[in-house]
Every structure is written in structure tokens, then in C-alpha cells.
N, C-alpha and C positions, 0 to 999 in steps of 0.2 A: 511359199515365197516369204511371207511375214516371219515365219519361224526361222528361216535361213538368215534373214536380215538381222533378227535379234541375236543370233549366234555370232554373226560377223561383228556387230557392234560390241558384243561381249568380249570377243577375242581382241578387238582393238583396245578396249579399255584395259584389259589384262596386260597387253603388251606395253601400253603407256605406263601402267603402274610398275611393271617390272623394271622398265628403264629408269623411272623415277627412284625406285628403291635402290637400284645399283648406283645411281648418282649420289643419293643421300648417304649410302653406306660407305662411299669413298670420299667423304669429306665435304660433300655438297651441302653442308648446313653450318650455321653460324657457330656451333659448338665444336665443329671438327671431329665429332665422335661418330662411331658406327651405330647403327640401329641394332636392337637385340637379335641374336641368331634365331634360327628356326628352320623347320622342314620345308622342303619345296612342295608345291601343290601342282594341280593341273590347270591348264588354261581355263579361264572363265570362273570355274567353281572353286579354284584354290584347293585348300585342304579339307573342304567340307565332306567329301566322300569317305574320308578316313577317320572322322571323328567318332562315329557310332552313336548309340543312344545314351551313353554315359560319358559325356565329355570330360568330366572331372578325372575319371580314371585314365583316359587317353592323355590328358595333360600331365598327370603324375608320371607316366612312362616317358613322355617327351622331356620332362624336367630332368630325368636321369641322364639324358644325353646332352641337353642344351643348357641346363642350369635353372636357377630359380626365376630367371627372367628370360622369356623367349617370345617370339611372335609367330603367328600363323595367319594365313590369308583365308578369309571366308568370302569367296566370290570377290566383290568389290570392296569388302570391308576388311581393314587391317586390325588385328586383335593382338594386344600384348597381354600375356598371362603371367600373373605373379603367384608363386608357388610356396612361399615360406612366410612365416609370421613377421620376421624382421623386415622383409622387403615390402610386404603388404602395409605394415604400419608406417614405414618410411614414406611410401607413396601417398597413402590416404591421409596422413597427418601433415603433408607438405603443403603449405600455403593454400592457394586455390587452384594449383596446376591440374590436379586430378579430380576436381570437384564437379566436373560436368557429367551430363548424361549423353550417350551416343545420339547423334542426330539421325536416328533410324526411323524407318517407316512405322515400325511397331510402336515406338514411343510416341511419335507424332499422332498416330491414330488414338492411342490411349489418352493423351492429353486433351485431344479434341473431344473425345466422347465424355470425359469427366470434367470438362470446363476448366479445372484448375490443375490438380494433381502435382503437388510440389515434390512428390516422391520421384516421378519420372521427368520432371522439368530439370533443365541444365542449371548449373550453379551460378545463376546471375543474381542481380540485386533483388528481383522479384521473388526468386526462390528463397533467398536468405531471409527475406521479410516474412514470407509465408511459414517457413520453418520455425522462426522465432515465435510467431503467433500460435502455431500448433503446440510448441513447448509451453508457452504461457497458458494456453487453454487447459492443457493437461494438469499443469501445476495448480491453476485456479480451482479446477474441480477437485483435485486431490486434497487441497487445503480447505475447501469449503465446508461449511457446517452440514451440508446436505450430502457429502460424499457417502456413497452407499455400497462400496465394493463388497464388504463382508456380508451385508444383508442380501445383495444380489447372489453372491456365492451360496448363501444359505438356501435360497430358492432353487438355484440351479442344481445343487447337490441333492436336495430333497426330491426333486423330480427325476433326476438321473438315477438315484438309488431306487426309487419306486419302480421305474421302468425296468431296471436290471433285475430287481427282485421278482418281477412278473414272469421272467423266463424260467423261474424255478430250477436254476442250476443246469439248464439245458444249454448246449452249445448255441451261440448266436453271434451274428455279425453285428457289433454294436454301433456301426458307423452312423446310421440315421439317428439313433438316440443321442450320440455325442454331438452331431451337428445341431440337433434341436437344442440341447443344453447351451452350447456356445452361442448360438443365435440369440438365445434369451439373455445371456450375459452381455454381449456386445450391444444388443438392442436397448437394454435397460440402462447400461452405463452411458452409452452414447446419446440416446434419444429420450431416456426416461420412460420408455414404453412399459406398460404393464406386462410382467413376465408372461402372462397367459396369452398375450397377443404376438408372441415371437414368431408364430408360423407365417406371418406376413413377410418376414425376412428370410425364411428358411429356403423356400423353393428357388428363388432367383440366385441365392448365394451358393447353393449346392451345384447348380449348373455353371455358374460363373467360375468357381474354383477350378474345375477341369478345363474350361475354355481358356482362361488366362494362362494357365500353365502351358498348354499346347501353343498358344499364340506367341509366347515369349521364349519358346524352346530354343536352345542353343543351335546355331547354324541355320536359323530360319531362312527359307528362300526369300521371304518378304524383305529381309534386310540385306541379304548377301548377293543377290543377283540383279542385274539390270531389269527394270520393269517387274520387280518382284511383286508389287501390289497388284499388277495386272494378272500375273500368273496365279496369285493366291487370292483372287477377288472373292471367292466363295468363303474362304476362311476369314477374310476381313469383314464380310457381311455377317457371318455367324458371330464374330466377336462383338460387332456393333449391336446386334440384336440382343446378345446376352447382357451387355452393359446397360441397356435402356431401362429395364425394370429396377435395377439397383439404383441408378441415377434418379429415377422418379421417386423411389422410396426415400432416399436421402433428401431430395429437394422438398418433398412434402413435409417431412418431419422438421427440417430446418426452418421452413417458413412458419410452422406452428410455434416455433420458439421465439421468433422475432418480436411478437407482441408482448412477450412476458418479461424478457430479461433486460433490465435497464441499469442495474448495478450489481456488484459482486455478491451482495446478500441474496440476490434472486437466483443465483446459479444452482440449478438442480442436477444438471448432467453436463456432459462435455459439449453437446450442441449449444446449450445455453452459454457456456464459456466462450465458444467460438463466435456465436452471435454477438456477445458483448464485446469481444475483441474487435469485431468488424465495426461496431458502433464507436468504439473508443479510438479507432485509427483516424487521425486527422485527414480531412479532405485533401489538403495539399500533398500529403504523403501518398495517398492513393493515386492522385493524378500524376505525380512524379514517377511512380513505379508502374503505371498503367494497370492499376488494380481496381476491381469493382467489388461491391459487397458480395456478389455471387461467387467470385473467385475465392474470396476469403472464406465464405461459408462452406465452400465445397472441399475445404481441408478435411471435412468429415468423411468424404469418400475414401481418402487414403487411410484414415484411422479405422474406418469401417472394414474395408477389404483386408488391409494388412493385419489388423487385430484378430479378425475372424479366421483367416486361412492359416496363419502361423500358429496360433494357439491350438486350433483344432488338430492340425497334423502333428504337432508336438505331443499332444495328449494321446493320440492314437499310437505314436511311437512308444510312449511311456508304457501303455498297458500291454503292448506286444512284448516289449523287453522285460517287463516285470513278470508276465506269464511264463516267459522262457527262462526266468532266473528266480525260482521260488526261494532260494536262500537269501537273495537280495531283498525280496519282498517281505520275508519274515523278519529280517533284521530291521527294516524300515518300520514295520508295524509295531515291533516291540518298543522301539524308541518313541513312537507316537503315544503308545500306551503309558510309558513312564512319564512323559512330559505333560500330556493332555488329560490323562485319566479318562473320565466319561464325557468331557466336553469336546465339541468339534474343534479341530485345528483352527487357530486364529493367526492373524498376521503377527501379533505380539509374540507368538510361540516360535517364530521362525529362527530366531537367534539361539534357541535351545534345542534345535533338531538338526545338528550338523550332518548326520548321515542322510536324512531325507533331502537336505539341500544338495548334498553330494550326488544323490540319485538324479535330481533334476539336471545338474551340471553334466552328468554322464549321459543322460538322454540327449541333451543338446549336442554334446560332442559326438556321440555315436551316430546320431541321425544325420548330423551336418545337413540340416533340412534344405537350406538354400546353398547348394554346394559351391556355386561360383559367385555368391552374393549377387546383388543387382549390379549390372555393368556400369562402370564409370567411363568418362572420356577425358582426354586432356584438353584444357581450355586454352592452352598456348603451347608453343614449342618448349620442351623442357628436357631435363636429363634425369636419369636414375641409375645409380650404380655404374657410372661410366658409359651408359648408353644414351643415345639421342632418341627421344620419342616425340614425333611431330604432333602439332595441334590436330585435334579431331580423331586421335587414335582411341579405339575402344579398349578398355582395361577390364580384364576379368581377374578377380581375386579368388584363387582356388582355396576356399575355406576347408574343403574336404582334405586337401593335401596337408594342411596344417594340423587339422584335428586327428589325422591318422599318422602323424609324424612320430615315430618311436623315440626320437630325441626328447620330445616333451611328454609323450604318452606311451610308455612301454607296453608291449602287447596290445596294440591299438584295436585289434579285431575282437577283443574281449570286452564284455560289459562289466566294468569294475568300478563302482562308485567310490570305493575306499582309496582310489588313487588321489582323491582330493582331500584326504584327511591327514592330519599330522599324527605323529606317533602316539600322542595322548588323546586322539579321537576328536580333535577340534577341526573345523573347516580351515583348510590352508588357503588363505586369501590370495597368496601369490599364484598358486596353481589354478585357483578359480578364475583369475584374470586371463589365463591362457585360453579359455573357452570364449569364442567370439561369434556366437550365432547371429547376433544383431549387427555385425559389422564393426568397423572402427572408423575413427576420423570424423570429418565434418558432416558426413552423411549417415552416421550411425542412426539406427532406428529410434525415433522419438518415443515410441510406445513400449520400449524395452522394460521399464520398471513395472508397468501394468501387466504385461505378459508374464513376467516372472512371478508376480504376486498371485495372479489368477491361476496359473498352472500349479504353483506350490500348494495352494489351498484345495483345488479340485482333486489333484492326485493324492494328497495326504488324506483328505476326507474319504476318498474312495477306499483307500487301504484300511481306514478305521472300520469300515463296514463290510468289506468283501475280500475274499481270497480270489485272486485272478488265476485261473488255470487254463492250460492248453486243452484243446479238443484232441483226445488221443488218436482219433481217426484223421485229424488234419492239423498236425503240430505246426507251431509258428516257425517260420524261417526268417529270422531277423536280418539275414544277408540278402534277401530277395526284396527289391525295391521297385517302385513305380517311377520311371523316368519322366522328366519334364522340368519346368522351372524349379519346382520343389522336388526333392528326393523323397517322394511319398512312401509311407509304410504300406505294406500289402494288406488288403482286407482279409482278415482271418477270423473264423469263428472262435470265440472264447467262452469259457465257463466262469460265471460270477457266482461264487458260493457265499451266501449271506452268513455273516458272523453273528452269532447270538451274543449280545452284550449283557 
């Protein structure tokens, strides 16, 4: 009886939405413009049954029929999909109209569990302030006399190389080793932890990575159907349980910093910079925006999770692609040898290694890690390219569609770093700007610069010491991916052959 009632309510909601859509599409809005075209769906569930596990590919096919702007219905949720660079930039750079986050159950639960989370918070005044503080904290740390990025990379590389050497050239799945190294980097940079204590971060982050990806998967029943949170109560519980240890770790380490950091000369790590930003924020500003010191300090949650997951998956993509492309790997290694000689790659060397920088750009493009970016929503009734988009509409930016657009990237299915080089072998700045793994506009990832520096150093130093080879009995398939919020690389055994220097 209860199930039948839920179905009846769902059908009623669907019918009301269809009538409203018809009304708005026929001039029932202040702009007198139609809404974007799109495919028809089924009652209640909309187009969800036809999306499949790789929504970005489904959207590419739909764009061929409906154009670069179209809409689909996910249950009760209306989604507009943007499928080209021009339209993505036009929307996301446009005032504040597209700066919101969907008012979804998944986002609300995430914000609740993490206390603050400016990443998932809608683009209101509080979000703007928290974002500015995050940028300020990152800048404060980067410019501080105690900035230790290269020193931390030294430690991470040394440990990573030692563990890979221990495999003696035998095929191995390096995922756990990579997770361990990146946990050390983010833990030390963010909280100033002794690198040897990184294991306290590792276990909860490994489980959280997979949990978050599944929780925010496209077409989630949680967000798209009436009473989704009831239907998916077990998944909600699992997500909450996975978040708790990470929140506790961040909370403990942030509190340890409060007693230390009183001025900029005291900044040792990013948590210090965040704590100082909280102290420096006037009380009246906090009251006006409804902020507490806890909400400000928990910016660290966003930097912690985003910095760990994105960098780890990008590194795993890089080694898979390099193993499958020995010619690319050899050319990158030769350049490193010419520029660096016997010393480890440093940040100051990056301007002199255009091919290696092109390799990183091609890893970002080829992987298109967050295929649909993080969802935005419209904060007011607005227009885009002659279409009316109502307030509260969820917006997906299909970054995969852009990164695989042959207009910008000929032969997009091939891993070709030299596409980013000029005829004389220099990095083509204009082409480099076409790769947008960190998004565009007002919600572009605040940790982009750190991620690029970290990955450039770790990948380059790995190539200075190892040849990365495929396991002949289990070759890498770079076209096989793990679906979810991130387009994850497959876990594949690889061979790391030590180079004798």
C-alpha cells in the first residue's frame, strides 16, 4: 500500500512538471523564450533508465541530436547539459546566475556532515567569503617562509621509490603505495604532520574515495526520486559513517593549530593559514554572514578531500598512460636528463621542460577525470544562447565532450602530448588553456596550482628513476575506466624497472 502511494505521488509530481514545462516552453516566462530541447523520459523516473553508467558518453550522443545545450529529466530533477567549451565558459563566467549548487539531498547531507564545505555550498555570500578565505590561506602558505612543498615531495618521492624498488621489477598493483605517498603529501602540507605519521590519514581516505564517488554518482535515486533519502537510507548511513573519521581527523589537527598561529610569521602549513584567517575575520563580519570559527576552519575538509582524490587519481592515470606509451615516456625522460642532469626535478625547472608539461596536460585531457565537473545550479531565472533556464535548474558541464572534441584536439582517442607544443618545441600557451580539468568560472578549483605543482614533480621524479612497463600477461587498457563521480583509471599491475644512475 505504501509503495503504491509513493508511485501515485511520483506520477502526480511528474504530471505537474510536464504541464509546467509545456507552459514555460510556450512563452510562460518573463523572457518569452523556450527552454532547451531534449529527449522525452518515462513517468516518475524521467530519462534516468537510459543514462547508463557513463553519462558523459550518453550526453555526447544526445548533443549530436539536440545541440550543445539540452535538458533531460532525472526523476523530479531537471538537468541542463552544456557540451562545448564556448557554452560552458559563457555560462560559468556569467555574473552569479550559474554559481549555485543543486539543492539536492546528497549535497545537503554532505554539507551537514562536513559542517562547512564551501565546495558543495550554493553561491551565496557565505560561500563567497569562505572561498576567498581558502584562496587567501593557500596564498599565505605558498608565500610563507615555511612553505615546504618541495621538501615534502622529496620525502614522498623517496618513500615511493623505495617501495617500488622493493618489488624487484615484478608486476604489482601500485595503488596502495600511491595512496600512501599522497596521504603523506596532503597530510604534511595541510596539517604539518610528520610524514611518517601519514598512515593515520590513509585508511579513512581510501574508503571515503569510493564512497563519495558512488554517493554523488549521476542519476542518483537519492536526488532524483520522491522520498529518495528514504529509499537510499542505507547508502546515506554508509556515507555518514565514512565521513566521520575524516571529519574527526581534520577537527583534531585544526584544533592543535589554534594555540600556535597568531600572525603570518607563524604559518607552518595550510591549517595554520586557515586558523589565522579565522582569527583575523572581524566578529561583525562573522555575525553578518552567519559564520563561526568552526565553519571557517572546516575549509580544510574541502582542501583535504579534493586535493587527495584528484591528485591520486590523476597520478594513477599518468602511470597507466605512460606504461602504454613507452615512446612518450622515453622522450619525457630524455628531456628531464638534459635539463636536470643528476638533480631531482624542481619547481624552478618546470619552465624548461615543455614536453613533460605537455604530458601532464595530455593526462588531464585524456583522463577527463571529473567528466561532468561538479554540478552547478541557476540561482535565478536566466537565459543562455536563446533559451530560458529557470531558477534552481541543475547544470552539468560535460568536460569530457570538450576534451574529446576533434575541433580542438584532433585524434582525441590517442595519447599525444606533442599536440600542446609549437613547431619549435615550446609549450603552446593557447592550447594549454583549452584543457580545463579544474573547471572554469567563479567556482574553479582553488587548489589547482598546488595540484599541478605536486603532480609535475612526482611524475617527473618517478620518470627520472624508473621505467614504467606493462605486465605482458595483463596489459593496460587505457580505454577501460571505473564509472562514478570520477572517471577512475582501472587498477592494473605494472612493472617499475629501476634505472641505474
